C-alpha angles and dihedrals in degrees: 000000000000137000113220097204126205130107129297116255128166097025103292114148114215091226090057095050110116091191093063086065096059110121114244092234088061095059111106098185134006129191134169093273106028151022129215128205139155116273114255090220104032122193091198136022108276095018104170131184122218108198127183117237091226111089110244133146091225136018086237090065087067118093111262090248091054090048091053092048090050091053093048095055 
C-alpha cells in the first residue's frame, strides 16, 4: 500500500481514500503530483487512472495551477 501524502481539501478523509490502498506494484507511473495505474474494472482496454497525490474529493477541488500540472503529466 502507499500513502499519497498531501493535505486534505474538499472533505476527503485519508482513511476513506481508495487510492491509498493501491499496491505499489500496480503503479505504472509516479510523479511529484500524481500516480497512474490501470483501472481494476476497465470500461475499455488500457483504461488507466491518473490520480493526484493531494487528497481531494474532486479534481475541481485542486487549485487551477495544480489541475494544469496534473494534465501536463
